[in-house]
N, C-alpha and C positions, 0 to 999 in steps of 0.2 A: 876937383882939381887933382892933378897928378903930381905927387912929390918927385921932384927932379933927381934927387939923390937916390931914392930906393925904387922908384917906378911904381910906388904904391898908390891906389886910388880907392875911394869909397863908392860902393854901389848900393843904392836904395831903390826898391821897387815896391809896388803895392797891389792889393786886390780890392777892387771896388765891388760891393755887394749890391744887387739889384734892390731898390726900395721896397719891392713887394716881399723880399726875403728878410728884411730887417725884423729882428726879434724872433727869428727862427733859429733853431739849433742846427749847426752844421760844422764842417771842417774845411780849412783852407789849405791848399797845397802849393809848394814850390817844387818845381822839377828842373834838373839840369840834365841836358843831353850833351855828352862830350863828343868831340869830333869822331871818336872811334865807335860811337853808337851806345856806349855805356849810359845807363839812366840811373840818376841818383835823385833821392827825395830829402828834402830838408825837414827836420823834426822841430818841435817847439823849442827844444833846448839848443837849437842852432846847429846840431850835429847833422851830418849827411850820411845816408845809408843807400847802398845800391838796391835797385828795384828787385823785389822778389815776388813774383806772382802768387806764391803760396801763402803770403802774409798780408794782413791788413796794411794799407798805405800809411806811412807816417805823415802826420799832418803838421804844418807850421803853426796852425791855430785850431783849436777845438772849443766850441762854446757858442754863445748867442751872436749872431751876425749882425752887424750895424755899420752903416756908412762905408769907410775905407779902412782897410788893415795895412798900415805901413810896415814894410819888411826891410830891414837892413841886412845886407849880405856881408857887410863888414868892409874892412880895409885890408887890401892885399896887393901883391903884384899880379894883377889878373892877366897879364900878358901871357903867362905860362898856360892859360886855359883858353887861348885864342881859338875861336870856332865854336865854343860852347854855347848852346842856346838854353835860355830860361823860359819856362812856361808857368803861369799861375792859374789857379782854378779853384773852385769850391763846390762842395756837394752839401745837400740837405739831409739832416738825420744824424744818426749816432753810429759810430763804428764803421763796419764795412758797408753798411747801407749807404753812407755818405759817399764812399768810394765809387760804388757802382752808379749812384744817382748822378754824380758829376759827369761821369763818362757817358751815361745814357742821355743826359740833357745837353751834352757837349758844352758845359759851362767852364771852358778853359781857353787859354790863348797864349801865343808867343808874346813875350814882352821885351826880350833883349837878346842879341847875339853879340858875344864878345869878339872884338877884332884885334 
């Protein structure tokens, strides 16, 4: 629900892992693509960093995959980010191996566009 005084609302998304990948080590990612094309990734500590192809992708979760990973993006006045698109995905493996595995396997998808 939107707070009528502040315009703030909460956003929760999630990443469902394929049952065949349960109990496998991997990384889950949340990506935000702003209307100007800037790309940001959300780290496990809920901070956002701009995409840098020279570095390993920050992950929202690293560890054993199982079931669904709920991800709260928090409460804010999201209207200032209208047009931003969110993508979630996951890769198998550790470190940069999981990054490239996610991309190679095309295990990601669009989940939300802010209006």
